[in-house]
N, C-alpha and C positions, 0 to 999 in steps of 0.2 A: 504494500500500500504506500501511499505518499505521505510525506511529512506535512503536518498541518500547523506548524508553529508560525507565529507572527514574527517577521523579521524586522519590522519597523514599528516603534511605538509612538513616534512623533509624526504629525502630518507634514512637517518640514523635512523629514529625513528622505533621502532619495528613494529608499525602498518603500516608503509609505504609499506612494502612488501606485506601486506595483503589488503590494501585499496587503490584503485586507480580507482575511478568511471569513467565510460565512459561519454561521452558528455550528456548534458541535453536532447538533441533531441533523443538520443538513449534511455534514461530513459523514455521519453514519449512514444516511441515505445513499450518498455517493459510494461509500464502501460496499454497501449491499448491492447496489447496481453493478459495481465492478465484479463482485463475487458471483452474482447471477450470470453476468456476461461470461465469466470464466467457465462456469459450469456448462453453459450453453455451448461455448466453444469446444469443450471436451466432448460433449455429446455429438457435436458435428464431426469431430475427428473419429469418434467411435462409429458413427454412421458411415463415414467415408471408408473406414477399415472394413466394416461389415459388407459394404457394397463391393469393395475390391475382392474380398474373400469369395463372395457370391459369384462375382464375375469370373475369377480365375480358377476357383476350386470347383464350383458347381456349374459354371457356364451361364448363370442367371443373376445378373446384378439386381439390386433393389431398384424397382422402377420409380423414377422421380427423385432418387436420392441426390443426384447432382444438382437438380434445381433447388431442392430444400437446402442443400449446403450453400449454394451461391446466395440465395435470398437471405438466409440466416446471417451469412457473413456481411452482407450489405447492411442489415439491421445493426449488427455489432459495430460496424465501422461508424455509422452515423450516431448511434447512442454513445459510443466511445468518444467521438469528436465533441459532443455536448459535455460529457464529463470532463474531458481535457480542458475545454473552454472554461468551465466553472472553477476548475483547480488552477487555471492559468498555467497549464502544463503543456500547452501547444508550442511548437517550434517558433523561435523568434531570433532575430538578429540584433543583439544588444551591444555589439562591439563599439559602435560610435555613440550610441545614446546613453551608455552607462555612465559616462563622465559629464552628463548634462547637470546643470544646477537644478535644485529641487523645483524651482518655478518653471524652467523649460521642460523638465521631465514631466511635470503635471500637464503642461500644454501638449506635449507629444503624446502622452497617454490619452488625453481627451481626443486628440485627432484620431488615434488608433480606434478608440471606442466608437466614434462617430462613423468612421469607415466600416467598422465591423457591423454596426447597426444597419447601415445602408445596404451592405452586401447581403447580410442575412435576411433582411426584410425582402429584398428583391428575390432571393432564392426561395424563401417561403412562398411568396406570391406565385412565382413561375412554376415551382414544383407542385404546389397545391392545385393550380389550374390544370397542369398536365395529369396529375393523379385523378382529378375529377373526370377528365376526358377518358382516361383508361377505365375508370369505374363505370361510366355511362355506356361504354362500348362492351362491357362485360367480358373483356379479354381475359383468357386463362393461359397458363403455361402449358406447354405441349405434353409432357409426361405426367406430372403430378396434378395437373389441372388446378393449380393454385391461382386464385384471382390475382391478376397482375397489379392491381392497385395496392395490394399488401406490400410488395417490395418497394414500390414507388413512394408510398407514404412514409417510408423510413427517411427519405430525404427531407420531407416536410418536418417530421419529428426532430431530426438532428439539427436542422437549421433553426427551427423554432426554439429548441433548447439553447443553441448558441445565441439567438436573438435575446432570449430572456436573460442569459448570462451577461450580455452586453448592456442591457437595461439596468441590471443590478450594479454593474461596473460604473455606469454613468451616474447612478444615484450615489454611489460611494464617493466618486470623484467630486461631485457637487457638494456633498456633505463635508468632505475634507476641506474643500475650498472655503466654504462658509465658516467652518470651525476654525480654520487658521486665520481668517480675516477678522474674527471677533475677539481673538486673543490680543492682549496688550503687547 
């Protein structure tokens, strides 16, 4: 699991704009989601193994197993992206920005959050529209006959999670700014 300690206690510290962990209860929820995702991933590996054994040992693979594996992995990727966004564990390039003053770091962080909000909102809208189109066409996968809106809605869920994380991030940034401006 990830470390949930707060690395900055002052809003003026350079780390403060970057580190503001949510409540302990929320971290427990994220930990549970990670564990559930891990168990699901193990089950997908077992399904893959069972299908391979069936294919090579008995000559009959599990019908639809490949589709279930791919669609499950898509869900795990997008849920994992939302979890990483909430934990601020996504990849970033901080080489140049790590040396910024606290004020400039705050403005850079605000710019990041605004870009993330815009990108995620756009992706939620576009992917929700596409998912709705797939849903109305009642399209199903070839082998397992899984309704195709199910894997497509994972994009909506993942970007919606990242959008909510960005909104929380924006709230925290504004609260930090207000808090630091009211101090003597």
